[in-house]
BALOBA-1460 file (C-alpha; in Angstrom, 3 decimals):
// residues 352
<rec num="1" residu="x" x="67.216" y="-48.539" z="30.287"/>
<rec num="2" residu="x" x="64.121" y="-46.830" z="29.320"/>
<rec num="3" residu="x" x="63.800" y="-46.527" z="25.672"/>
<rec num="4" residu="x" x="63.171" y="-42.989" z="24.138"/>
<rec num="5" residu="x" x="59.961" y="-42.251" z="21.797"/>
<rec num="6" residu="x" x="61.445" y="-40.659" z="18.753"/>
<rec num="7" residu="x" x="60.721" y="-36.911" z="18.390"/>
<rec num="8" residu="x" x="57.074" y="-36.551" z="16.881"/>
<rec num="9" residu="x" x="56.082" y="-40.211" z="17.190"/>
<rec num="10" residu="x" x="52.991" y="-40.839" z="19.058"/>
<rec num="11" residu="x" x="54.166" y="-44.463" z="20.024"/>
<rec num="12" residu="x" x="57.210" y="-46.031" z="21.248"/>
<rec num="13" residu="x" x="58.750" y="-49.482" z="20.838"/>
<rec num="14" residu="x" x="56.500" y="-52.612" z="21.520"/>
<rec num="15" residu="x" x="57.215" y="-55.336" z="23.485"/>
<rec num="16" residu="x" x="58.650" y="-58.521" z="21.787"/>
<rec num="17" residu="x" x="56.511" y="-60.974" z="23.497"/>
<rec num="18" residu="x" x="53.729" y="-62.581" z="21.614"/>
<rec num="19" residu="x" x="50.278" y="-61.479" z="22.814"/>
<rec num="20" residu="x" x="48.206" y="-63.590" z="25.301"/>
<rec num="21" residu="x" x="51.757" y="-64.794" z="26.884"/>
<rec num="22" residu="x" x="52.134" y="-62.458" z="29.562"/>
<rec num="23" residu="x" x="51.406" y="-62.603" z="33.215"/>
<rec num="24" residu="x" x="50.676" y="-59.943" z="35.640"/>
<rec num="25" residu="x" x="52.388" y="-58.822" z="38.972"/>
<rec num="26" residu="x" x="49.784" y="-60.570" z="41.391"/>
<rec num="27" residu="x" x="46.514" y="-59.438" z="39.208"/>
<rec num="28" residu="x" x="48.125" y="-57.940" z="36.122"/>
<rec num="29" residu="x" x="50.546" y="-55.804" z="37.428"/>
<rec num="30" residu="x" x="52.938" y="-58.564" z="37.798"/>
<rec num="31" residu="x" x="57.090" y="-58.100" z="38.381"/>
<rec num="32" residu="x" x="18.932" y="-58.846" z="9.685"/>
<rec num="33" residu="x" x="15.944" y="-57.279" z="9.354"/>
<rec num="34" residu="x" x="12.221" y="-58.491" z="8.150"/>
<rec num="35" residu="x" x="11.103" y="-55.664" z="6.255"/>
<rec num="36" residu="x" x="11.580" y="-51.543" z="6.609"/>
<rec num="37" residu="x" x="10.843" y="-50.254" z="10.215"/>
<rec num="38" residu="x" x="7.811" y="-48.349" z="8.529"/>
<rec num="39" residu="x" x="6.455" y="-51.463" z="7.580"/>
<rec num="40" residu="x" x="6.493" y="-53.166" z="10.839"/>
<rec num="41" residu="x" x="3.574" y="-52.611" z="13.419"/>
<rec num="42" residu="x" x="4.875" y="-50.894" z="16.740"/>
<rec num="43" residu="x" x="5.356" y="-52.740" z="19.643"/>
<rec num="44" residu="x" x="2.330" y="-53.864" z="21.542"/>
<rec num="45" residu="x" x="0.129" y="-53.529" z="18.248"/>
<rec num="46" residu="x" x="-1.308" y="-55.630" z="15.707"/>
<rec num="47" residu="x" x="-1.969" y="-54.882" z="12.128"/>
<rec num="48" residu="x" x="-4.969" y="-56.404" z="10.342"/>
<rec num="49" residu="x" x="-3.764" y="-57.695" z="7.023"/>
<rec num="50" residu="x" x="-6.222" y="-56.408" z="4.656"/>
<rec num="51" residu="x" x="-6.782" y="-52.999" z="5.860"/>
<rec num="52" residu="x" x="-3.451" y="-52.222" z="7.155"/>
<rec num="53" residu="x" x="-5.234" y="-50.661" z="10.333"/>
<rec num="54" residu="x" x="-3.371" y="-50.763" z="13.970"/>
<rec num="55" residu="x" x="-5.328" y="-52.045" z="16.859"/>
<rec num="56" residu="x" x="-4.117" y="-52.414" z="20.614"/>
<rec num="57" residu="x" x="-2.274" y="-55.833" z="20.976"/>
<rec num="58" residu="x" x="-4.321" y="-58.085" z="22.853"/>
<rec num="59" residu="x" x="-3.121" y="-58.456" z="26.464"/>
<rec num="60" residu="x" x="-2.723" y="-62.449" z="26.625"/>
<rec num="61" residu="x" x="-5.082" y="-65.383" z="26.538"/>
<rec num="62" residu="x" x="-8.013" y="-65.641" z="28.853"/>
<rec num="63" residu="x" x="-9.201" y="-68.929" z="29.390"/>
<rec num="64" residu="x" x="-12.723" y="-69.617" z="30.936"/>
<rec num="65" residu="x" x="-13.362" y="-72.981" z="31.919"/>
<rec num="66" residu="x" x="-16.720" y="-74.428" z="32.610"/>
<rec num="67" residu="x" x="-17.821" y="-74.678" z="36.256"/>
<rec num="68" residu="x" x="-19.839" y="-77.664" z="37.419"/>
<rec num="69" residu="x" x="-23.344" y="-77.194" z="38.186"/>
<rec num="70" residu="x" x="-24.141" y="-76.628" z="41.751"/>
<rec num="71" residu="x" x="-20.729" y="-75.386" z="42.653"/>
<rec num="72" residu="x" x="-20.466" y="-71.859" z="43.748"/>
<rec num="73" residu="x" x="-17.618" y="-69.735" z="42.321"/>
<rec num="74" residu="x" x="-14.762" y="-68.756" z="44.681"/>
<rec num="75" residu="x" x="-14.101" y="-65.079" z="44.943"/>
<rec num="76" residu="x" x="-11.011" y="-63.868" z="42.317"/>
<rec num="77" residu="x" x="-9.060" y="-62.588" z="44.677"/>
<rec num="78" residu="x" x="-8.967" y="-65.745" z="47.007"/>
<rec num="79" residu="x" x="-8.327" y="-68.399" z="44.401"/>
<rec num="80" residu="x" x="-5.236" y="-70.313" z="44.864"/>
<rec num="81" residu="x" x="-4.628" y="-69.567" z="48.441"/>
<rec num="82" residu="x" x="-6.438" y="-69.923" z="51.970"/>
<rec num="83" residu="x" x="-8.154" y="-66.758" z="53.577"/>
<rec num="84" residu="x" x="-5.902" y="-65.013" z="56.001"/>
<rec num="85" residu="x" x="-7.246" y="-63.597" z="59.320"/>
<rec num="86" residu="x" x="-6.416" y="-60.188" z="60.312"/>
<rec num="87" residu="x" x="-3.737" y="-61.255" z="62.821"/>
<rec num="88" residu="x" x="-2.058" y="-63.484" z="60.246"/>
<rec num="89" residu="x" x="-2.236" y="-61.120" z="57.452"/>
<rec num="90" residu="x" x="-0.503" y="-58.428" z="59.909"/>
<rec num="91" residu="x" x="2.168" y="-60.831" z="61.167"/>
<rec num="92" residu="x" x="2.961" y="-61.671" z="57.329"/>
<rec num="93" residu="x" x="2.906" y="-58.227" z="56.129"/>
<rec num="94" residu="x" x="5.113" y="-56.873" z="58.633"/>
<rec num="95" residu="x" x="9.227" y="-56.648" z="58.102"/>
<rec num="96" residu="x" x="10.687" y="-59.215" z="60.469"/>
<rec num="97" residu="x" x="12.215" y="-57.742" z="63.777"/>
<rec num="98" residu="x" x="15.603" y="-59.552" z="62.625"/>
<rec num="99" residu="x" x="16.677" y="-57.891" z="59.614"/>
<rec num="100" residu="x" x="18.759" y="-60.887" z="58.961"/>
<rec num="101" residu="x" x="16.430" y="-63.310" z="59.320"/>
<rec num="102" residu="x" x="14.839" y="-63.190" z="55.779"/>
<rec num="103" residu="x" x="17.923" y="-62.223" z="53.512"/>
<rec num="104" residu="x" x="17.833" y="-58.669" z="54.248"/>
<rec num="105" residu="x" x="18.135" y="-56.507" z="51.319"/>
<rec num="106" residu="x" x="19.143" y="-52.564" z="51.317"/>
<rec num="107" residu="x" x="16.257" y="-50.303" z="50.374"/>
<rec num="108" residu="x" x="16.205" y="-48.959" z="46.721"/>
<rec num="109" residu="x" x="18.182" y="-45.435" z="46.440"/>
<rec num="110" residu="x" x="17.400" y="-42.897" z="43.674"/>
<rec num="111" residu="x" x="19.128" y="-43.154" z="40.539"/>
<rec num="112" residu="x" x="22.591" y="-41.469" z="40.653"/>
<rec num="113" residu="x" x="23.039" y="-41.678" z="44.385"/>
<rec num="114" residu="x" x="24.873" y="-44.123" z="46.756"/>
<rec num="115" residu="x" x="25.358" y="-44.692" z="50.460"/>
<rec num="116" residu="x" x="28.449" y="-43.925" z="51.921"/>
<rec num="117" residu="x" x="29.519" y="-45.534" z="55.220"/>
<rec num="118" residu="x" x="32.644" y="-45.689" z="57.453"/>
<rec num="119" residu="x" x="33.976" y="-42.781" z="59.727"/>
<rec num="120" residu="x" x="36.736" y="-41.622" z="57.239"/>
<rec num="121" residu="x" x="34.481" y="-41.852" z="53.968"/>
<rec num="122" residu="x" x="31.765" y="-40.084" z="55.306"/>
<rec num="123" residu="x" x="33.777" y="-37.424" z="57.048"/>
<rec num="124" residu="x" x="35.381" y="-36.978" z="53.543"/>
<rec num="125" residu="x" x="32.160" y="-36.374" z="51.663"/>
<rec num="126" residu="x" x="30.664" y="-34.155" z="54.128"/>
<rec num="127" residu="x" x="33.923" y="-32.010" z="53.573"/>
<rec num="128" residu="x" x="33.634" y="-32.050" z="49.890"/>
<rec num="129" residu="x" x="31.629" y="-29.089" z="48.539"/>
<rec num="130" residu="x" x="31.234" y="-30.988" z="45.123"/>
<rec num="131" residu="x" x="29.057" y="-33.332" z="46.996"/>
<rec num="132" residu="x" x="25.121" y="-33.009" z="46.747"/>
<rec num="133" residu="x" x="24.193" y="-34.742" z="50.432"/>
<rec num="134" residu="x" x="20.669" y="-36.450" z="50.998"/>
<rec num="135" residu="x" x="20.809" y="-37.909" z="54.576"/>
<rec num="136" residu="x" x="23.099" y="-38.669" z="57.121"/>
<rec num="137" residu="x" x="22.219" y="-41.387" z="59.294"/>
<rec num="138" residu="x" x="24.202" y="-42.080" z="62.440"/>
<rec num="139" residu="x" x="24.093" y="-43.789" z="66.078"/>
<rec num="140" residu="x" x="24.877" y="-41.954" z="69.044"/>
<rec num="141" residu="x" x="27.690" y="-43.683" z="69.667"/>
<rec num="142" residu="x" x="29.054" y="-42.673" z="66.363"/>
<rec num="143" residu="x" x="28.167" y="-38.975" z="66.516"/>
<rec num="144" residu="x" x="31.342" y="-38.293" z="68.750"/>
<rec num="145" residu="x" x="33.679" y="-40.236" z="66.593"/>
<rec num="146" residu="x" x="32.364" y="-38.126" z="63.315"/>
<rec num="147" residu="x" x="32.635" y="-35.182" z="65.254"/>
<rec num="148" residu="x" x="36.370" y="-35.695" z="65.856"/>
<rec num="149" residu="x" x="36.926" y="-36.607" z="62.390"/>
<rec num="150" residu="x" x="35.278" y="-33.502" z="61.284"/>
<rec num="151" residu="x" x="34.090" y="-30.923" z="63.865"/>
<rec num="152" residu="x" x="30.412" y="-29.688" z="63.692"/>
<rec num="153" residu="x" x="28.363" y="-28.200" z="62.234"/>
<rec num="154" residu="x" x="28.064" y="-30.074" z="59.628"/>
<rec num="155" residu="x" x="26.569" y="-29.290" z="56.138"/>
<rec num="156" residu="x" x="23.451" y="-31.650" z="56.534"/>
<rec num="157" residu="x" x="21.247" y="-32.320" z="59.793"/>
<rec num="158" residu="x" x="22.048" y="-36.105" z="61.089"/>
<rec num="159" residu="x" x="19.480" y="-38.429" z="61.749"/>
<rec num="160" residu="x" x="20.159" y="-40.620" z="64.930"/>
<rec num="161" residu="x" x="19.016" y="-44.303" z="64.462"/>
<rec num="162" residu="x" x="19.822" y="-47.579" z="65.852"/>
<rec num="163" residu="x" x="22.706" y="-49.549" z="64.673"/>
<rec num="164" residu="x" x="20.176" y="-52.304" z="63.213"/>
<rec num="165" residu="x" x="18.361" y="-49.468" z="61.546"/>
<rec num="166" residu="x" x="21.602" y="-48.535" z="59.870"/>
<rec num="167" residu="x" x="22.357" y="-52.376" z="58.849"/>
<rec num="168" residu="x" x="18.740" y="-52.329" z="57.128"/>
<rec num="169" residu="x" x="19.516" y="-49.234" z="55.273"/>
<rec num="170" residu="x" x="22.773" y="-50.514" z="53.825"/>
<rec num="171" residu="x" x="21.534" y="-54.016" z="53.383"/>
<rec num="172" residu="x" x="24.298" y="-55.380" z="55.929"/>
<rec num="173" residu="x" x="24.261" y="-58.774" z="56.866"/>
<rec num="174" residu="x" x="26.806" y="-61.489" z="58.222"/>
<rec num="175" residu="x" x="29.281" y="-62.153" z="55.348"/>
<rec num="176" residu="x" x="28.046" y="-58.927" z="53.494"/>
<rec num="177" residu="x" x="31.694" y="-57.003" z="54.093"/>
<rec num="178" residu="x" x="29.733" y="-54.170" z="55.232"/>
<rec num="179" residu="x" x="31.138" y="-52.471" z="58.241"/>
<rec num="180" residu="x" x="29.701" y="-48.910" z="58.673"/>
<rec num="181" residu="x" x="30.793" y="-48.147" z="62.096"/>
<rec num="182" residu="x" x="27.339" y="-46.658" z="62.882"/>
<rec num="183" residu="x" x="27.738" y="-43.961" z="60.156"/>
<rec num="184" residu="x" x="25.974" y="-43.854" z="56.804"/>
<rec num="185" residu="x" x="25.471" y="-40.763" z="54.258"/>
<rec num="186" residu="x" x="23.325" y="-40.966" z="51.333"/>
<rec num="187" residu="x" x="24.793" y="-38.663" z="48.538"/>
<rec num="188" residu="x" x="24.933" y="-38.243" z="44.783"/>
<rec num="189" residu="x" x="28.020" y="-39.827" z="42.814"/>
<rec num="190" residu="x" x="30.425" y="-37.619" z="41.838"/>
<rec num="191" residu="x" x="30.927" y="-36.083" z="38.398"/>
<rec num="192" residu="x" x="34.290" y="-37.066" z="36.887"/>
<rec num="193" residu="x" x="36.116" y="-34.341" z="34.691"/>
<rec num="194" residu="x" x="36.986" y="-34.862" z="31.381"/>
<rec num="195" residu="x" x="40.108" y="-36.401" z="30.254"/>
<rec num="196" residu="x" x="41.711" y="-33.402" z="28.960"/>
<rec num="197" residu="x" x="40.818" y="-31.342" z="31.942"/>
<rec num="198" residu="x" x="41.812" y="-34.277" z="34.329"/>
<rec num="199" residu="x" x="45.318" y="-33.798" z="32.648"/>
<rec num="200" residu="x" x="45.656" y="-30.309" z="33.682"/>
<rec num="201" residu="x" x="46.591" y="-31.944" z="37.489"/>
<rec num="202" residu="x" x="50.268" y="-32.674" z="37.916"/>
<rec num="203" residu="x" x="51.440" y="-36.244" z="38.789"/>
<rec num="204" residu="x" x="51.761" y="-39.642" z="37.407"/>
<rec num="205" residu="x" x="48.807" y="-41.389" z="36.106"/>
<rec num="206" residu="x" x="47.266" y="-44.640" z="37.120"/>
<rec num="207" residu="x" x="45.484" y="-46.760" z="34.645"/>
<rec num="208" residu="x" x="43.506" y="-50.070" z="35.278"/>
<rec num="209" residu="x" x="42.672" y="-52.240" z="32.741"/>
<rec num="210" residu="x" x="39.784" y="-54.268" z="33.667"/>
<rec num="211" residu="x" x="40.358" y="-54.193" z="37.349"/>
<rec num="212" residu="x" x="36.894" y="-55.228" z="38.621"/>
<rec num="213" residu="x" x="37.071" y="-55.352" z="42.395"/>
<rec num="214" residu="x" x="35.830" y="-52.306" z="43.920"/>
<rec num="215" residu="x" x="38.367" y="-53.054" z="47.164"/>
<rec num="216" residu="x" x="41.208" y="-53.160" z="44.757"/>
<rec num="217" residu="x" x="40.123" y="-50.102" z="43.046"/>
<rec num="218" residu="x" x="39.513" y="-48.269" z="46.328"/>
<rec num="219" residu="x" x="42.963" y="-49.387" z="47.529"/>
<rec num="220" residu="x" x="44.725" y="-48.118" z="44.410"/>
<rec num="221" residu="x" x="43.188" y="-44.931" z="44.812"/>
<rec num="222" residu="x" x="44.329" y="-44.049" z="48.138"/>
<rec num="223" residu="x" x="47.513" y="-45.134" z="47.054"/>
<rec num="224" residu="x" x="47.450" y="-42.748" z="43.952"/>
<rec num="225" residu="x" x="46.366" y="-39.805" z="46.512"/>
<rec num="226" residu="x" x="49.537" y="-40.894" z="48.755"/>
<rec num="227" residu="x" x="51.864" y="-40.513" z="45.899"/>
<rec num="228" residu="x" x="50.306" y="-37.357" z="44.519"/>
<rec num="229" residu="x" x="48.850" y="-39.073" z="41.098"/>
<rec num="230" residu="x" x="46.859" y="-37.003" z="39.061"/>
<rec num="231" residu="x" x="43.998" y="-39.522" z="38.446"/>
<rec num="232" residu="x" x="42.817" y="-42.936" z="38.160"/>
<rec num="233" residu="x" x="41.463" y="-44.194" z="34.693"/>
<rec num="234" residu="x" x="39.091" y="-47.419" z="34.824"/>
<rec num="235" residu="x" x="37.504" y="-49.394" z="31.918"/>
<rec num="236" residu="x" x="33.764" y="-48.353" z="32.121"/>
<rec num="237" residu="x" x="32.705" y="-51.517" z="31.159"/>
<rec num="238" residu="x" x="34.161" y="-53.663" z="33.763"/>
<rec num="239" residu="x" x="34.962" y="-51.317" z="36.580"/>
<rec num="240" residu="x" x="32.326" y="-50.765" z="39.302"/>
<rec num="241" residu="x" x="30.557" y="-47.413" z="39.827"/>
<rec num="242" residu="x" x="31.246" y="-45.685" z="43.110"/>
<rec num="243" residu="x" x="30.142" y="-47.740" z="45.862"/>
<rec num="244" residu="x" x="29.996" y="-47.718" z="49.576"/>
<rec num="245" residu="x" x="32.837" y="-50.491" z="49.615"/>
<rec num="246" residu="x" x="34.839" y="-48.634" z="47.174"/>
<rec num="247" residu="x" x="34.911" y="-45.361" z="49.067"/>
<rec num="248" residu="x" x="35.505" y="-47.061" z="52.621"/>
<rec num="249" residu="x" x="38.453" y="-48.617" z="51.153"/>
<rec num="250" residu="x" x="39.905" y="-45.568" z="49.523"/>
<rec num="251" residu="x" x="39.562" y="-43.792" z="52.936"/>
<rec num="252" residu="x" x="38.590" y="-40.302" z="51.739"/>
<rec num="253" residu="x" x="40.853" y="-40.482" z="48.430"/>
<rec num="254" residu="x" x="37.491" y="-40.750" z="46.485"/>
<rec num="255" residu="x" x="36.827" y="-37.104" z="47.441"/>
<rec num="256" residu="x" x="40.506" y="-36.087" z="46.468"/>
<rec num="257" residu="x" x="41.588" y="-37.466" z="43.377"/>
<rec num="258" residu="x" x="39.202" y="-38.003" z="40.250"/>
<rec num="259" residu="x" x="38.298" y="-41.603" z="39.235"/>
<rec num="260" residu="x" x="37.595" y="-41.362" z="35.120"/>
<rec num="261" residu="x" x="35.695" y="-44.542" z="33.631"/>
<rec num="262" residu="x" x="36.550" y="-44.413" z="30.056"/>
<rec num="263" residu="x" x="35.179" y="-46.430" z="27.325"/>
<rec num="264" residu="x" x="38.164" y="-47.597" z="25.373"/>
<rec num="265" residu="x" x="41.686" y="-47.735" z="27.449"/>
<rec num="266" residu="x" x="43.503" y="-47.842" z="24.292"/>
<rec num="267" residu="x" x="42.239" y="-44.958" z="22.884"/>
<rec num="268" residu="x" x="42.810" y="-43.093" z="26.396"/>
<rec num="269" residu="x" x="46.450" y="-44.241" z="26.107"/>
<rec num="270" residu="x" x="46.733" y="-42.373" z="22.587"/>
<rec num="271" residu="x" x="45.340" y="-39.115" z="24.053"/>
<rec num="272" residu="x" x="47.917" y="-39.436" z="27.346"/>
<rec num="273" residu="x" x="50.810" y="-40.097" z="24.563"/>
<rec num="274" residu="x" x="49.442" y="-37.327" z="22.665"/>
<rec num="275" residu="x" x="49.904" y="-34.962" z="25.742"/>
<rec num="276" residu="x" x="53.637" y="-36.052" z="26.350"/>
<rec num="277" residu="x" x="52.845" y="-38.802" z="28.818"/>
<rec num="278" residu="x" x="55.297" y="-41.990" z="28.835"/>
<rec num="279" residu="x" x="52.893" y="-45.084" z="28.992"/>
<rec num="280" residu="x" x="54.552" y="-47.992" z="30.924"/>
<rec num="281" residu="x" x="52.636" y="-51.118" z="31.192"/>
<rec num="282" residu="x" x="53.513" y="-53.487" z="33.983"/>
<rec num="283" residu="x" x="54.316" y="-57.326" z="33.489"/>
<rec num="284" residu="x" x="56.219" y="-59.577" z="35.783"/>
<rec num="285" residu="x" x="57.559" y="-61.256" z="32.462"/>
<rec num="286" residu="x" x="59.180" y="-58.204" z="31.119"/>
<rec num="287" residu="x" x="63.113" y="-58.413" z="31.572"/>
<rec num="288" residu="x" x="63.037" y="-54.533" z="31.830"/>
<rec num="289" residu="x" x="63.104" y="-53.312" z="35.410"/>
<rec num="290" residu="x" x="61.092" y="-50.442" z="36.252"/>
<rec num="291" residu="x" x="63.330" y="-47.885" z="37.457"/>
<rec num="292" residu="x" x="61.955" y="-44.591" z="38.602"/>
<rec num="293" residu="x" x="65.260" y="-42.615" z="37.934"/>
<rec num="294" residu="x" x="65.278" y="-43.316" z="34.324"/>
<rec num="295" residu="x" x="62.030" y="-41.383" z="34.377"/>
<rec num="296" residu="x" x="63.323" y="-37.799" z="35.319"/>
<rec num="297" residu="x" x="61.758" y="-35.178" z="33.647"/>
<rec num="298" residu="x" x="58.972" y="-37.237" z="32.213"/>
<rec num="299" residu="x" x="55.370" y="-37.588" z="33.358"/>
<rec num="300" residu="x" x="54.400" y="-41.299" z="33.510"/>
<rec num="301" residu="x" x="51.332" y="-43.260" z="32.977"/>
<rec num="302" residu="x" x="51.729" y="-46.763" z="34.722"/>
<rec num="303" residu="x" x="48.934" y="-49.378" z="33.290"/>
<rec num="304" residu="x" x="48.207" y="-52.394" z="35.628"/>
<rec num="305" residu="x" x="46.103" y="-55.288" z="34.243"/>
<rec num="306" residu="x" x="43.540" y="-57.670" z="35.859"/>
<rec num="307" residu="x" x="44.745" y="-60.147" z="38.244"/>
<rec num="308" residu="x" x="45.554" y="-63.341" z="36.682"/>
<rec num="309" residu="x" x="45.237" y="-62.106" z="32.948"/>
<rec num="310" residu="x" x="47.173" y="-58.888" z="32.831"/>
<rec num="311" residu="x" x="46.865" y="-56.378" z="30.482"/>
<rec num="312" residu="x" x="44.891" y="-57.022" z="27.194"/>
<rec num="313" residu="x" x="46.536" y="-57.302" z="24.068"/>
<rec num="314" residu="x" x="45.576" y="-53.902" z="22.446"/>
<rec num="315" residu="x" x="46.480" y="-52.213" z="25.803"/>
<rec num="316" residu="x" x="49.620" y="-53.819" z="25.751"/>
<rec num="317" residu="x" x="50.684" y="-52.702" z="22.092"/>
<rec num="318" residu="x" x="49.617" y="-48.904" z="22.948"/>
<rec num="319" residu="x" x="52.291" y="-48.766" z="25.844"/>
<rec num="320" residu="x" x="55.596" y="-47.100" z="24.946"/>
<rec num="321" residu="x" x="57.436" y="-49.791" z="27.110"/>
<rec num="322" residu="x" x="56.646" y="-52.800" z="29.291"/>
<rec num="323" residu="x" x="58.592" y="-53.324" z="32.402"/>
<rec num="324" residu="x" x="58.315" y="-55.367" z="35.707"/>
<rec num="325" residu="x" x="58.677" y="-54.709" z="39.433"/>
<rec num="326" residu="x" x="62.508" y="-55.703" z="40.942"/>
<rec num="327" residu="x" x="61.534" y="-58.487" z="43.348"/>
<rec num="328" residu="x" x="64.924" y="-60.133" z="44.521"/>
<rec num="329" residu="x" x="62.962" y="-62.157" z="47.026"/>
<rec num="330" residu="x" x="61.833" y="-64.365" z="44.488"/>
<rec num="331" residu="x" x="57.978" y="-63.891" z="44.760"/>
<rec num="332" residu="x" x="56.258" y="-64.625" z="41.064"/>
<rec num="333" residu="x" x="53.816" y="-61.875" z="41.623"/>
<rec num="334" residu="x" x="51.702" y="-59.382" z="44.036"/>
<rec num="335" residu="x" x="48.025" y="-58.475" z="44.469"/>
<rec num="336" residu="x" x="47.408" y="-55.688" z="42.119"/>
<rec num="337" residu="x" x="46.813" y="-53.059" z="44.879"/>
<rec num="338" residu="x" x="50.264" y="-53.873" z="46.033"/>
<rec num="339" residu="x" x="52.011" y="-54.026" z="42.923"/>
<rec num="340" residu="x" x="50.224" y="-50.393" z="42.412"/>
<rec num="341" residu="x" x="52.065" y="-48.715" z="45.458"/>
<rec num="342" residu="x" x="55.325" y="-50.358" z="44.779"/>
<rec num="343" residu="x" x="55.233" y="-48.826" z="41.265"/>
<rec num="344" residu="x" x="54.263" y="-45.610" z="42.096"/>
<rec num="345" residu="x" x="56.874" y="-45.506" z="44.940"/>
<rec num="346" residu="x" x="59.584" y="-46.282" z="42.400"/>
<rec num="347" residu="x" x="58.285" y="-43.563" z="40.151"/>
<rec num="348" residu="x" x="58.418" y="-40.688" z="43.050"/>
<rec num="349" residu="x" x="61.124" y="-41.643" z="45.014"/>
<rec num="350" residu="x" x="63.838" y="-40.046" z="42.563"/>
<rec num="351" residu="x" x="61.817" y="-36.957" z="43.102"/>
<rec num="352" residu="x" x="62.892" y="-36.711" z="46.779"/>
């Protein structure tokens, strides 16, 4: 049965299980100073002890070794390596034709920008008026596929490039997991709303405690959007920033549901509880089973912990109740993204 929070109370019953003994449903969702600052010299300066006068700091020791008589001095720029001819210099200074042969890296992107890739993720970003778009790079073959997903005209002019050119832009190489489908979009990251503003959106809330895999977060965002969730909350220190991998797995949900990266999860839960949100933590070791019908008339925030470790102690203690998923097949746990999908379905199925 679902326990009721007493009127006026900001917290509910705590789980009686000792801290550190919980398991997760497959990843957490399981059924002195040296004087005052004014007395110290600034970085890059030294201070004369007698006069107290600051001088530029010496840039480092410069050692001069005596040269044997009769031996000519070699030019400074060539010391330590042989002189290269023009053809040799050109061959070494040019990037390799095969982008994978030298551990290809993606070019640097501006601060606050990100490369998105994949047809669905790019089409959703192009359709989002909140996006600041910088570059759209696409192969001739992928142009028609993107137009089928989002009819032209697009809000930014496309650049036609070969597939290996997009590989170089994204740093794609065998084993990197980057599957761009011939489409890449350079765009600024989305600005997340404040928590209280996001609470104006209807629906349940998904809270991720130390879940760090961008693909798991992307999958949970896609699930949250599918079940009408208001937002996804993640911890700032451990959750990744917006990435192409996250956006591709989210398959457009990143443009539709806000992802809030919060410094302190337990404090965010207190804010939710003060806004009449019932906070339920998922733990497979709990004897209480999650029952969507028991939350009729309530707004619920589901808390999922990291894979293996589950929720942290303070997060767990801040929840109103702890529940497990009903798994009659006997499996001990589920992957965190699968557990989140089952829990959100359980919450919303009673709503018809």
